[in-house]
N, C-alpha and C positions, 0 to 999 in steps of 0.2 A: 504493500500500500504506500509505504514511504517512497519507494522508487517511482511509482505512478504519479504521486504528487510532484516529485522533483521533475519528472519528465514533462508533466503538464505545465509546471511553472516555467520551465525552460522554453517550451513552445510559446507560451503567452508572452514571455519577455522578447522572444524573437519577433513575434507579430507586432509587439509594441514598437520595437526598433524599426521594423519594416515600415510601419505607418508613420513613425516620426520622421523618417527620411524617405518619403514616398518616391521622389524623383530619382534619388540616388539608387534606391533599392530596385525600382522599376527598370532602370537602365542596366543594373547589375544582372538581373535575371532574364533580360531580353534575349541574350545569347542562348540560354537554356531553353526558352520558349521556342525560338527558331529551330534549334537542333532537334528537340523532341517532336515538334510539328512535322519536320521533314522525315524523321525516322518512321513515325506512326503512319503518316499519309502514304509514303512509298510502300510500307509494309501492307497497308490496307489495299492499295491498288494492285500490287503484285499478287497478293493472296486471292483477290477476286479474279484476276486474270488467270491465275493457275487453276482455280476451281473450274472456270469455263473451259480451259484447255483439256483438263483431265476428263471432264464430261464429254467433250468433243471426241477425244480419241477412244474413250471407253465405248462409245457408240459404234466404233469401227470393229469391235470384237476383240476380246482379250486373247482368244485362241487363234486369231488370224495372223498370217505372215504376209508381208507386202514386198513384192519384187518389182523393182523399178530400175530404169536405166540410170536415173539420177539419185543422188543421196539426199533428196529434198522433195518438196511439194512438186508434183509433176506439172502443175499449172504455172510454175515459175521457171524462168530461163535457167538452164544448167550452166555450170562454170565451163570455161574453155576446155579444161581437161575432161570434164564429163561429156561434153558434146562430141568428143573424139571416140567415145565408147560405141561399141556396136549396139544397135537397137535390141530391145527385148522382143523375141519372136513369139507370135501367138501360139505356135505349136508347142512352146515350152509348157503350156498349161496341160496338154494331154500327156506329155512325157512325165511331168511331175505327178499327175494324178495316177498314172499307171505304175510308176517305179518307186515312189516314196511311201514307205509303209505307214508313216505317221500322219499322212495327209488324207483327209476325208473327201475333199472336193476342191476345185480351183476355178475361180471366175476370172473373166477378162474385162478390163475397163480401158477405154481409150479416151484421152482428153484432147479435145480439138482446140488448137491454139490459132491465134491470128497469123502466125508465121506461115501456116499452110492454107488457111481458109480466108485470109484477109480479115478485115474488121468484122467481128461477130456482133450482129445486130438482130434482135428479135422484133418482129412486126405482127401486129394484128390490125384489123380494120379500124383506122382512126387513132391507133396508139403504137408507140415504138419505144424500145429501150436498148441501150448498149451496155447496161449493167447486168450482163448475163454470161453464164458459162455453159458450154455444150460438151456433153460426154456420151459415149456409147457404151452400153452395158450388155454383157452376155446374158443368156436366159436364166442362168442360175445365180446371177450376182446378188439379187435381193433375198435369196435364201441364205447366202453366206453372210451378207451384211443387211439384215432386215431394215426396212424403212417403213415408217408409219404413213398411211395415206389418209389425208383429210377429206378428200372428195374423189369419187370415181374409183379407179383401180390401177394396178400396175399392168404393163403390157405382158401378155402371156408368153410362155416358151415357144408356142407355135408361131406367134407374131414375130418374135425375135428371130427364130430360125428361118422364117420365110422372108424376112427383111421388110415387113410392113412398116410404112412410114407413120408411126404413132409416137407419142411422147408423153412423159409425165414431167410436170414442171414444179419447181420450188414455189413456195407461197409468195415470196416477194416478186417473182417474175409474173405469177398469175395476177397479183394485185395491180402490177404496172400495166399489163396488157389487157386485162379484163376487169376493170374497176367495178363492173356491174355484178361481179361475183359469179358469173356463169360461163366458165371456160370450157366445160366438158362438151365434146363433140364438135367444137369449133376448130378452125384451122389457124395455125401460126406459122410464120415464115422465119426460119433461123439460118443465117449464113447462106442464103440463097436456096434453101430447101424448104418444102412445105410439109407440115406434120399435123395430124389430127390429135387433139388433146384428149387423152383417155383418163387422166388422173392428175391430182395435185397432191404433192407431199405435205405432210404435217410439218410444222415448224421444227427444225432440227434443234437438238439440245447442245448447249455449250458453244464454244467457238473462240476466235481470237478477237479481243476487244469487244466482246459481246455479240459479234456477228459471225454466223456460220455460213460459209460459202455454198454449202449445199442448198440453202434457201434461194440462191441465185441461179441454180443449175437447171438446165433442161436435159432430161435423160431420154436418149433414143436407143433403139436396138443396136448392138455392136455391129451386126452385119451391115446395117444401113450406113453407119459411120465409116466402116472400113471401105465400103464401095464408094461413098461420096468423097472421102479424103484418103486416097490410097497412099499418099506420101507421109501421112501423119505417123510419127513413131513414139508419141507420148503414151506408151502402153504400160499398164500396171496389172500385174497378176496378183490375185488375193487367194492365198492357200489357207483353207480352214483345217487346222490340225485336229486330230482325234483327241478326245479328252485325256489330259495328263501327258500328252506326247508332243507338246509344242516345241520344247527345247530340242528333242531328238529330231523332229521334223525340220526344224530350222537348220541344224547341222547337215542333215541329208540333202536339203535343197541347195545349200551353199556348195557342198562338194559336187553335187550334180551339175550345177550351173558352171562351176569352174571347168568341169570336164567338157560340157557342151560348147563352151566358148573358148576352149583351148587356152585357158589362162595359165601362164607359166607358174611353176611351183613357188618361186621366190617373189612373184608379183602380187600386189594387192588386188582385191576384188575389183572387177571392172563393171560392177552393178551395185545397186543399192538393195539391201535386204534388212528389213526392220520389223519390229513388233510395236504395238501401241505403248507398252511400258518403256521400251527403249527410247521412243520419241519423247515421251514425257520426261524421262531422265535427262535427255539432252536439253530440253527446254528448262528444266529445273536448274541446270547449270547456268543458262543464260540469265534467268530471273535472279538466281543467287548472285551473279555478278552485278546486276542492276542494284540489288539491295546493298551489296558491299560498297559500291561506288557512292550510293546515297548516304550510307553510314559514314564513309570517309569524309564526305562533304559536310554532313551535319556535325561531325566531330570538331570541325573548326568553330562552329557556333558554340558547342559545348565547352571547348577549350577557352574561348573568350569569356563565356559565362562563368566558367570555373575560376579563371583568374580574377574576374570581378568579385566573385564570392570570397575568394581568399583575401582580396584587398579590403573589402568592406568588413570582414571579420578581424583583420589586423587593426583596422581603424577602431573597431569596436573594443578590441582588447586594450588599446591605448586609452580610449575614452573612459573605460570602466576599470582602470588599474586600481584605483582606490577601493572600488566595490569588491574587486577580487581579493584585495588585502583584508578587508573586513570579513569576508566569507571564510578565508583561511584562518583568521584570528579566532573565529568562533567555532572552529573545528572542521571545516570543509576539507575533505581529502583531495589529493591530486586528481584521482580518477573522477571525483564529483565535478571538478572544474572542467576537465577534458570532456566529460559527458555533456555538460551544459553547453559548451561552445560548439561541440559537434552537432547537438540537437538543433541549435540555432542555425548552423550552416545547412543542415538537412531540411529544416523548415523552409529556408529560402529557396533551395533548389527544388524541393518537393512541390512548393507552390508554383514555381516555374514549370515543373513537369505537368502539373494538373492543368495549368493554363495552356500548355502546348498540346496536351491530349484533347482538351476542349476545342482548341483551334483546328486540330487535325480532323476531329469528328465532323465539325461544321464544314471544313474544306472538302472532305470526302463526300459529304452529302451534296454540296454544291456541284462538285464534279459529276456526280451521278445524275443530277438534274440537267446540267448543261450538256453532258455527253452521255446519253442513255446507252450508247453502244459499248461504253467502257464499264465493265462490272466493277463496282466499288463497294466493299463491305469492310467493316472494322472488326478484325478478329480479336479475341480476348488476349492472345499472346502479344499482339502489337501494343495493346494498352498496358499490359504488365511489363513488357520490355521498356516502354517509354518511361513509366514511372520508376522502374528499377534503375534505369540509367541515370535519371535525374537525382535519385537518392544517392546512388553510388558516386556521382560527381560531387555532391555535397560532402560525403564522407572523405573523399580523396583530397579535395581542395580545402576542407575545413580542418584537416588533421594538424597542419603546421600551426595555424593560429591557436588551436586548442592546446597544443603542447606548449606553445609560448606562454599562454595565459597560465597554464598549470605550473610552469617553472618559475613564475614570479616569486621573489622573496617577499613574504608578508610584511616585514618591517619596512622595507623599501617601498612597497606598494602603498602602505598607509601614509607614508610621507609625501606621496606623489600629489601634486596640485594640478 
């Protein structure tokens, strides 16, 4: 009980000192506020972004293995080194399905780019959009990677095998081309070809910065896409592993592809092979680097704030030298003096941390309102980290002033004017 009263009295004294020197104290903890606001806000934004990305890739299937010519999104240009790689051949799908024991089925997806088709534009009577992606899917693609349909249906295996010109479009494309909400059975022109709309996908889950590119996609049968764009080589094979055999299937596919492509033993893979969790792990590394850079930048604010706290505590020790002497004369121990001044320093930085947390929560909410596509949530760990860092700053930079106060000679302190 005595310790609680002592701590409470120290906090009260610190708050009294803060209020007595409002401008000085405010400027002192400003660096703490800025630093904590940066850490918590960046943590909140990266946490929300990661959650969206994890959801996005989990929808791709945790047991699926993706084979691509490039080691990145097939919709984006490959590096010069990757562009020199031999294309992925569609016949690889059948070979993998027949020879890899751990694989249940393999689907084929071809992504149409402007490099082969020219500018990709989707048109419907009276409406047009160039914010659209075009891809061809094999008949088994949606059984390997299920997609929910909001209206209509998926194209059938028979339609896919016969090369019927039908399509299923993402909800954002359907909204842009058919604002009346009735796209089914109507015709849409994409990259110079006409297709009958048989279905509209439900809004996809997750995504980058809150947007999922699947919502912008028009899916057509693979056979149609291959016939219309014979030079397109942005081919992705999706192998569905049997339960519990994904890692084994991954190694088998890799060895098989190296043999099929005559890759030298000492050469690196000339294709991209990945799983959803591998992609998430790589993105975690990128997001971790972003957080690390933000922490490094915010550390400058914390350093300035910490030096300010040390300065104001040293001034406080000088101003209260006689008070310290009186406390020692009536029996205060060295550790009591240290604890008092450390609590005062922690109170200053803790208040700065709370203000920084409040500012970060408000800033995160504002960003969420102004940029709805950017997922922004404030996780508990970010709040705890922000407050913990602010308290730790007070303990670190308050130690020297506290030790200096505790080392004062009581006789000399009582003589101080």
